[in-house]
C-alpha positions in Angstrom: -126.5 54.1 -31.7 -128.9 51.4 -32.9 -132.4 50.6 -31.5 -131.3 47.7 -29.3 -128.7 49.7 -27.5 -131.0 52.6 -27.0 -133.8 50.5 -25.7 -131.5 48.8 -23.2 -130.4 52.2 -21.9 -133.9 53.8 -21.6 -134.3 52.8 -18.0 -131.0 54.3 -17.1 -132.0 57.4 -19.1 -135.2 57.8 -17.0 -133.2 57.4 -13.8 -130.7 59.9 -15.1 -127.8 57.6 -14.5 -126.1 58.0 -17.9 -123.2 60.2 -18.8 -124.0 63.5 -20.5 -122.7 62.4 -23.9 -125.0 59.3 -24.0 -127.9 61.3 -22.7 -127.5 63.7 -25.6 -127.3 60.8 -28.1 -130.4 59.2 -26.7 -132.4 62.5 -26.8 -131.3 63.1 -30.4 -132.3 59.6 -31.3 -135.7 59.9 -29.6 -136.5 63.0 -31.7 -136.0 61.0 -34.8 -137.3 57.6 -33.8 -140.9 57.1 -33.1 -140.5 53.5 -31.9 -138.0 54.4 -29.2 -140.0 57.5 -28.1 -143.1 55.3 -27.7 -141.1 52.8 -25.6 -139.9 55.6 -23.4 -143.5 56.9 -22.9 -144.6 53.4 -21.9 -141.8 53.1 -19.4 -142.6 56.5 -17.9 -146.3 55.5 -17.6 -145.2 52.3 -15.8 -143.0 54.2 -13.4 -145.8 56.7 -12.6 -148.2 53.8 -11.9 -145.6 52.1 -9.6 -145.0 55.3 -7.7 -148.7 56.0 -7.2 -149.6 52.5 -6.1 -149.7 51.7 -2.4 -147.1 49.5 -1.0 -148.4 46.6 1.0 -146.4 46.1 4.2 -146.1 42.5 5.3 -146.9 41.6 8.9 -144.1 41.4 11.4 -144.5 37.6 11.8 -144.5 36.8 8.0 -140.9 35.5 8.0 -141.5 33.3 11.0 -144.7 31.8 9.4 -142.8 31.2 6.1 -139.9 29.4 7.8 -142.3 27.4 9.9 -144.1 26.2 6.8 -140.9 25.4 5.1 -139.7 23.4 8.1 -143.0 21.6 8.3 -142.8 20.5 4.7 -139.2 19.5 4.9 -139.5 16.5 7.2 -142.0 14.3 5.3 -140.1 14.9 2.0 -136.8 14.0 3.6 -138.3 10.9 5.2 -140.0 9.7 2.0 -136.8 10.2 -0.1 -134.8 8.2 2.5 -137.4 5.5 2.6 -137.4 5.4 -1.3 -133.7 4.9 -1.4 -133.8 2.1 1.2 -136.7 0.5 -0.6 -134.8 0.5 -3.9 -131.7 -1.2 -2.3 -133.9 -3.9 -0.6 -135.8 -4.4 -3.9 -132.6 -5.0 -5.8 -131.2 -7.5 -3.3 -134.6 -9.3 -3.2 -134.7 -9.5 -7.0 -131.2 -10.9 -7.2 -132.0 -13.5 -4.5 -135.2 -14.6 -6.3 -133.3 -15.0 -9.6 -130.6 -17.1 -7.9 -133.2 -19.3 -6.1 -135.2 -19.7 -9.4 -132.0 -20.8 -11.1 -131.2 -23.3 -8.4 -134.6 -24.9 -8.4 -134.6 -25.0 -12.2 -131.3 -26.8 -12.1 -132.5 -29.3 -9.6 -135.7 -29.9 -11.6 -133.8 -30.4 -14.8 -131.3 -32.7 -13.1 -134.2 -35.0 -12.0 -135.8 -35.4 -15.4 -135.6 -39.1 -16.3 -133.5 -40.0 -19.3 -133.3 -43.2 -21.4 -130.5 -44.6 -19.3 -132.3 -44.4 -16.0 -135.8 -45.5 -16.9 -136.7 -48.3 -14.4 -140.0 -49.6 -15.7 -141.3 -52.4 -18.1 -140.1 -50.6 -21.2 -136.5 -50.6 -20.0 -136.1 -54.4 -20.8 -137.5 -53.8 -24.3 -135.1 -50.8 -24.8 -132.2 -52.9 -23.6 -133.1 -55.7 -26.1 -133.3 -53.2 -28.9 -129.9 -51.8 -28.0 -128.4 -55.3 -27.8 -129.8 -56.1 -31.3 -128.2 -53.0 -32.7 -124.8 -53.7 -31.1 -124.7 -57.3 -32.3 -125.8 -56.4 -35.8 -122.6 -54.3 -36.2 -120.4 -56.8 -34.5 -118.0 -59.2 -36.2 -120.8 -61.1 -37.9 -120.8 -58.5 -40.6 -117.4 -59.8 -41.8 -118.7 -63.3 -42.7 -119.4 -62.7 -46.4 -116.0 -61.1 -47.1 -113.5 -62.7 -49.3 -110.6 -64.4 -47.5 -107.9 -62.1 -49.0 -109.6 -58.9 -47.7 -108.7 -57.3 -44.4 -112.0 -58.5 -42.8 -111.5 -62.0 -44.1 -107.9 -62.1 -42.7 -109.3 -60.9 -39.4 -112.0 -63.6 -39.3 -109.5 -66.3 -40.0 -107.3 -65.1 -37.2 -110.3 -64.7 -34.8 -111.4 -68.4 -35.5 -107.9 -69.8 -34.7 -108.0 -68.4 -31.2 
């Protein structure tokens, strides 16, 4: 047997719970191996100390006191865990509601921003005049200098007949 197997079986050896064959093998190994024999001595010393020490007997009411303490501490923990779960649910719903309302108000605000088409002040007449100038500059007047045989010239001749 190797050291690991022997050391695992040393407690059983001390308690005399091993078969005779294994007991003989361990005894033989202990005569040859200083490490295992020292480990056995330490275990024997620990067992002697344990047997010589006084046992402390608990009081008769110890289990009642322990269960009472456990039950006292159970209620607040349960309540706080339940409260935390409910708080998280409410917080999620509130967050979603706030985001939706913020989106709604942002949409209303952006919808009410004035644009060029709905400005109703003194500058609107000036803007209208500038737009008209642009539209009239690209109108049919641009075809006046075209030769009569071009498409624009033919169009101008036909437009003048009507």
